[in-house]
N, C-alpha and C positions, 0 to 999 in steps of 0.2 A: 495391492495395487501400487504401481509404480508412478510417482507424480512427476510431472514434466511441465514446463511453462507453457507448452502448446497443447498437449493432449495427455489423456490417461490411457495406458495400455497394461494388459495382464502380463504376467511373466512369460507366458507362453508367446504371446505376440511380441514381446520384446525381443525375442530371438530373431524376429523377422524384420524388425524395424531398425534402421541405421541409427536414428537419434535415441530410440528407447534403449538400444544397447548401451550407449554412451551413458545415458541417464541411469541405467540399472547398475553399472559399475560405480557411478558416482555415488549412489545412494547405499553402497554396501560399506560405507564408513560407519564406525561405531558412533553412538550419540555423542560421546565426549569428544571425539574428533571433530564431528560435525559442528558442536557447539563452539569449540575453539576456533574453527574455521570461520564461522559466521561471526564471531566477535572481532574479527580482524579487519581493519580497513586500511589498505596500502594503495598508493598511487603508482603509476607507472614509473615515475622518475624514482620514487623510493625503492621500488622493487628492483630497478635497474642498478641502483647503487648497492643494494644488498647482494645481488647475485654476482657483482663484480668486486665485492669486498670479502666474501667468504664463501666456502663451497656450498653447494646446494644441500648436501647431506647434514650440514650444520643447521641450514635454515629449515630443513624438513623437520627436525626435532623441535624447533622453536614453534613452528606453526601447526605441528601435529599432522603433517602431510608427509608424503613420499617425496623424494627428489624428482621422481618422474612426473608427479602431479605439479610441482613447481615449474618444471621444464614445459609442461603443457600450457600453464598459465602464461608463461613468458612468450611462448610461441603465438598463442592467441592474441595477446597484447602487443605483438610486434616488438618484443624486446630481445635484443641480441644477448646471447649467453657465452661464457668463456668456452673456447674450444677444448677437446680433450688434451690433457697434458698441460694446461695452462697453470695449474697450482704447483705442479711439479717443477716447471720452468721457473716459476716465481720464487719457489723455496731455494732453487739452485742459483738464484741471483741473476738470471738471464732476463733480459728485456722483453716485453711483450706489449703489443699494441692493443689499446681498448677503443673500440669504435663508438661513435656518438649515438646517442638515443634517437632512433628514427621517428618520424611522425606516426601518430596513431592512425588507425584505419577510420575512415568515415563511418560514424555510428558506434564507434568504440568509446565507452566511458573512460575516463581517466583513472578511475579506481579499478584495480585488478581484483583485490579481495574487498568485497563489500559487507558492511555490518548488516545485522538482521534487519534493522529499522530501514536501511536504505534499500534491502532486497524486497521487503514486503509492503512498501509505501508508507505514506504518512499516517495511515489509520492506526497502525500499532506503535507510533512514535509517542514518546513522552516528551512533550513540548516543554522546553526551557525557555521561560519568558525572559530570562536575563540574557539569553544568547542574542547576539547581533546577526540578523539575517541579511545575507549579502546575495544580491541576484547572481545567476550563473554566468560565468566569464569563460569565454573560449578564446584563448590567445592565438590560435591558428585560424586562418581563414578558411571558410568551406571550400573555396576554389582550389586552394594550395592543397588541402587534404585529398580532395577528389582528384586532382592532377597527379599527385604522388601515388595514389592507389591505382589509378589508370596506368600509369608507368610500370607498377609492379606486376599488375595482372597481365599487361602485354595485349596482343591481338587474340580474340576469341574466335577460333575457327569452328566452322560447323562440321559435325560428325556426318560421314556418308552413311554409316550404319550403326547398329547397336552391338557390334562384336565386342566392344569393351564398355560395358554400361558402369556408370558411376555407382558407388555403393548405396547412394540415396535413391537410386532408380531400380536397384535390384528387387525390392519388395513387389513393386508394380509389375515388373516383368515376370517374377515368380508367379504371382497370382494369375497373370494372363497364361503362362505355360500350363498351370494346373487346370484352368478352364478349358484350354485348348485339348489337353488329354481327356478330360472328361467329355468334351464334345465329341472327340472321335469315338470314345467308348460307347457313348449313348446314340451312336449312329446320327450324329449331327443335329441333335435336338436343339431348337432355338434357345431353350432355357440355359444351356451350358455354353453357348456361343461366346467367344472372348469379346470383350468390350472395345478393344482398340486395335482390331485388325485393319480397319479401313485405312486408306492412304493418308487421309488428313490427320488421323490419330497417330499413325507411324511417324509422320512428320513432327508432330508435337513431342513425341518421345525423343526423337533425335535432337530437336532444339532444347528440350530440357536437359539432356545428357551434355550437350555442348556447353551450356551455360554452367552446369554444375561443375564440369571439370575445369572450366576457366576460373571459377571462384576457388576451387580446390588449391589452386596454386599459391594462395595467400591464406590457406587454412580456414577458409570460410565454409562451414559445413551446410549441406542443404539436403532437402528431401522432396520427393514427389509423392503426392497423395491423390486420392479419388474422392469426388464428392458425388452424391446421388441426388437427382432432382426428379420430382414427379411431374410429368406433363400430361394434362387431360387429353385423351384421345391417343396418346403415343405410349405412355407407360413410363418406366423408370429410364432416366437419362444419366449416363455416367459421364463426368467431366474431369479433366486432368487439370492439377494445379501444382505449384511448385513454390517453396519457401526457402529462403537462404538467410542464414544468421550472419550478418555483416557486423563484426565486432560484437557488440551487445544488442544490436537491433535486427528485428526481423523484417525482411522485405520479401513479398510474394508477388507472384504473377499468374495469370491465367490466359487461356486462349478463347477468342471469340471467332465462331465460324459463321458463314452465311446460311448454313443448314440449321443453326440453332433455332428452336422454336421461338416465335415472338412472344409467347406467354412469359418466358423466362426473363424477358427484358434485357438480354444480353446480346443483341444483334450487333455486328461490327459497324461502326459509323461509316467506314469506307466502302463497305459491301464485299470486302476480301477478308482473308485470314488475318486476324489482328492479335498481337500479344499486348495484353493490358497489364502494366505494372501498378501494383498496389492500388486496388480499387478501394481507396480509403479517403475520407474527407480531408486528410493532411496532404494529399497529392495523387495525381493520377496521370500516367502517360500511356499513349497508345502507339504501337509500332506495327505498320500494316505493310503488306506486299505493295510495292510500287512497280511500274512498268519496267524500270531499269535497274531496280534494287530490291531484291527479295529480302525477307526477314533474315535469312542466313547470312547475308552480307552486312547486316545492321547489329550483330551481337556485340561487337565491341562498344558501340554506342549505347546499346542497352544496358551493359555493364556499368557504364559512366552514369547513366540515369539512375541505376539502382543505388550507386554510391552517393549520388546527390540526395536521393530521397531518404536514405539511411541517416545522412547527416542532419537534414532537416528534421526528420523525426526525433533524433536524439535532442537537438537543440530545443525543439518544441516541447518535448517531454520534460526537459530540464527546467524550461520557463514555466510550464504548467505546474510542475511540482513545487516550485518556488512560490507561485501565486496561491496554491493550495495551502502552503504552509502559512503565508500571510493571512490567508483567510481564516485558517484554523486558529492562529494566534489571536486575530481579532475576535472570533467567536469566544475564545477563552477570556479575553479582556472584558468582553461584553458580559459574559456569565459572572465574571468577578464583580464588574460594576453593579449588576443586578443584585447579586448576593450582598454587596455593601449597602446598596439602597434598601434592600429588604430588612437587613440587620439595623439600619438607622431607623427605619419605620418602626420595627418592633421595639427599639430602645426608647423612642418617643412615646409610643403606645404604653410602654411599661412605666415611664415617668408620669404620664397623665393618669394612668390607673392608680398608681400610688398616691398621687396628689388628691384624686377623687375619694380614695379610701380614707385619707386623713380628713378631708371635709366631712365625709359621712360619719367618721368616728367622733368628730367634734360635735356635730349636731345630735348624735345619739347621746353623748354625755351631757350636753346641755338639756335635752329633753329629760334625761333620767334625774338630772339635778333638779329640775322644775317639778317633776313628779314627786321626787322625795319631799321637796318644800311643802307641796300642797298636802301630801299626806300628814305632815307634822302639823300644818295648819288645821287640817281636819281633827287631829287628835286634841288640839287645844280647844277647838270648838265643841267636841264631845265632852271635854272636862267641864265645860260650862253648863252642860244639861241640868236642868233642875232635879233630875231623878238620879243623878250621879252622887248619891250620898248613902250613908248607912249600909244596908245589906249589900247594895249594888258596887260599893266602893272597892271591895276586894276584887270582884269580877272585872271592873273597869281596869284596875291596876295591872291585872294579868293581861288583858287585851292590849293595854297601852304598851306593855313591855315588848310584846310580839309584834305589834304594828310598828313601833319605832325601830326594832331590829331589822325589820323588813325595809324601812325607809333608809336606814343606815347602809344596808347591803346593796340598796339600789342607787345611792347618792355617790357620784365619783369623788366627791370631796372627802369621803370617808376613807379613800384609799391613799397610800403613800403619795407624796407629791412627784416622786420620780415616775410612777405610772402614768400620771396625768401628762408630764412633760414629754415622756417618751412616746405618747400616742400620736404626737404630730411631729414626726422625725423626717429627716431627708431620705431620699431614695437610697437603697444600698449601692455600694461601689459597683457591684456587678451590673446593676441595671444601668448606671451611669456610663459604664464602660462599654457595655455590649447589650443589645437587646435579645440575645440568644437565650436568656433566662426564661422567656416565655415559650420557647420552643418544646 
């Protein structure tokens, strides 16, 4: 399987998908190259300085990439590169101009090469509690970025037909052609009927093609795709959608038609054909046919709205990631505090247990000493017995020897004084320092 940030496709399907082909080529890197690439984190300004300070072939060896890949990253991040012959003129001592770094695209992260932790989110991040977390800062205003991107993309004109389909639309059109051929071969059976031969769907395809070609001017790749909905009493309903990668942010749109069944809850609010951008909680915009202004004449405004949404999403995601890191750090600090409190509780319990053992041992020695003294008193009393004379004297002497030995073994005072003193010692240093001795 070939993994992609949006979907998974097989190798056979990858040949048909515009995005999947790019993804398939990207994942042909060796594991060592991929690991070296993922471990690198470079911002736009840093990469701009690098590509203008040394040739891309030299940079390619450092980053374990090809010079073509570095060029693609520069074009995607809107970073100008030295023209052909620049380094030869520089070696010859000829002067050459260096353009300034232009503004980034709306929705474009400042990092060109991202580390693995940044790519896969904070769940795989090893949090450093000593690191000072700073909120995300965006020096450029969103209005300035959107205005610059709108100026670069220019006016988006509506296509009159599909004679020049965008690569991101070719897969949908190829599927339609295959169904149309099968429909004709099967004597126009409804099962093989093309999904999008109706005039409203043909119009949607032309609008998607126009928007895709417009964003292609600034190297923003897009793709049209089909979703299938089951409608009770109608059957399967196929709908057209489109998504465009603006910078590092994906923005999509769909179409709402008056003929859409109400059970799908996608009826256009205006009662006419509506293009809805990003049906997502972070933002939503509807563009409908007006009496004096069709959607075809609003494509430039739609592009500006997509730029605005991409930048808002980027900033919201950065803020949410910062808040998640704060939350994650607080969770770690709370866990450390709970662990310290638990260790302190165990330490105090260990000290209390040690003191209780000392008291129990002291009481035990006192009881044993009292018992030994009572045994000796009993031996003295038996010695005063009237019959403890004559023939019984030798038996008494043997009995007295054994009983006194038993009393001495039981009496703590018969032991060395060090044993008595050490029986009531202070807790060990390990218990005083940490209660983990009880774990």
